[in-house]
C-alpha atoms as one frame of an Amber mdcrd trajectory, in Angstrom:
protein
 -14.184  -2.508   2.739 -15.454  -1.006  -1.066 -17.314   2.017  -1.318 -19.222
   2.205  -4.592 -20.614   5.357  -6.068 -21.641   5.322  -9.667 -20.748   8.707
 -11.432 -22.108   8.231 -14.915 -25.064   7.642 -16.802 -25.815   3.794 -18.154
 -24.285   4.713 -21.449 -20.744   5.468 -20.277 -18.275   3.262 -18.215 -19.302
   2.615 -14.681 -16.603   3.921 -12.408 -16.347   3.355  -8.486 -14.531   5.361
  -5.883 -12.934   2.699  -3.535 -11.725   2.418   0.036  -8.914   0.112   0.571
  -7.732  -1.195   3.940  -3.858  -1.471   3.851  -2.992  -4.816   5.666  -0.806
  -4.743   8.894   2.867  -5.140   8.614   2.219  -5.029   4.822   4.915  -3.029
   2.245   2.354  -3.041  -0.431  -1.147  -4.271  -2.141  -2.203  -4.696  -5.584
  -5.237  -2.596  -6.449  -7.764  -3.531  -8.872  -8.912  -0.045 -10.676 -11.935
  -1.413 -12.870 -11.917  -4.273 -15.146 -14.916  -3.981 -17.497 -18.182  -2.059
 -18.289 -21.394  -3.714 -17.433 -21.806  -4.284 -21.391 -18.418  -6.166 -21.313
 -16.260  -3.583 -23.168 -12.524  -3.340 -22.143 -11.930  -0.070 -20.208  -8.645
   1.646 -20.151  -7.393   3.405 -16.858  -4.859   6.308 -16.622  -3.501   7.525
 -13.351  -4.473  11.248 -13.115  -3.128  12.299  -9.627  -0.441  10.261  -7.985
  -0.491   9.391  -4.222   1.051  12.095  -1.868   2.643   9.588   0.395   3.377
   6.245  -1.388   4.119   4.990  -4.861   2.402   3.230  -7.414   4.006   0.793
  -9.740   2.858  -1.123 -12.517   2.560  -4.885 -12.411   5.504  -6.925 -13.444
   5.001  -8.808 -16.487   5.063 -12.367 -14.858   2.792 -11.280 -12.090   0.421
  -9.638 -14.602   0.241 -12.558 -16.754   0.732 -15.611 -14.274   0.287 -14.206
 -10.822   3.820 -15.001  -9.550   6.365 -12.381  -7.829   7.708 -10.302  -8.542
   4.626  -8.198  -8.030   6.334  -4.696  -8.766   7.058  -3.541 -12.163   7.976
  -0.140 -13.425   7.352   2.907 -11.038   4.623   5.173 -12.148   6.109   8.537
 -11.863   4.183  11.012 -13.712   0.404  11.623 -13.956  -1.552  10.476 -17.313
   0.437   7.179 -17.410  -1.987   4.476 -18.763  -2.296   1.357 -16.666  -0.530
  -2.056 -18.141  -1.489  -4.338 -15.864  -4.019  -7.059 -16.330  -7.289  -6.166
 -15.130  -6.486  -2.550 -14.933  -4.286  -3.589 -11.682  -1.508  -1.394  -9.846
   0.550  -1.985  -7.051   0.716   0.460  -3.935   3.598   0.706  -1.879   3.267
   2.725   1.097   6.130   5.260   2.391   8.635   3.729   4.659   8.587   6.607
   7.184   4.990   7.913   7.566   4.083  10.501  10.140   1.384   9.296  12.758
  -0.790  12.176  11.344  -0.647  10.420   7.836  -3.159   7.956   8.094  -4.785
   7.991   4.811  -3.505   8.352   0.968  -5.152   8.377  -2.144  -4.736   8.834
  -5.880  -7.124   9.330  -8.867  -7.374   7.888 -12.278  -9.566   8.165 -15.287
 -11.598   5.144 -17.113 -12.141   5.355 -20.759 -14.338   2.549 -22.895 -12.229
   1.835 -25.742 -15.282   2.021 -28.458 -16.116   5.372 -26.758 -12.910   7.179
 -26.191 -14.963  10.624 -25.505 -16.547   9.095 -22.602 -14.647   9.012 -19.501
 -15.196   9.112 -15.804 -12.938   9.710 -12.785 -12.223   7.594  -9.836 -10.234
   7.923  -6.466  -8.936   5.098  -4.491  -8.309   6.197  -0.741  -5.995   3.878
   1.199  -6.170   3.751   4.956  -4.714   1.889   7.538  -6.406  -0.922   9.600
  -8.106   1.695  11.896  -9.893   2.792   8.995  -8.916   6.367   9.816  -9.330
   8.762   7.108
């Protein structure tokens, strides 16, 4: 299930907030932040707020290029980190010991069009369990 909310005018990159359901018994999931603008311009994604309960990773070079495991690359440990994975994808890994009350996690990012560095928009990824509880 993906919720889409365009947040900008037609002259800046289209950015979407997304709701991602973590598959049962899964340790992690690949999440595509944003690939291209409607006009076809390449977009750059930067993590602006790390998740509170899980961990974000860049994709490994082999997974980013060819789709083979291992998926997990370098851990993203700081805000303002540029996403390097192909198609602006990251790997989210949930915390091993989550409390029952921690049913959702989220992180934020900013998208900028290469040709228009001054125009950027923000997005939020919310990760929920299979119950969809936020």
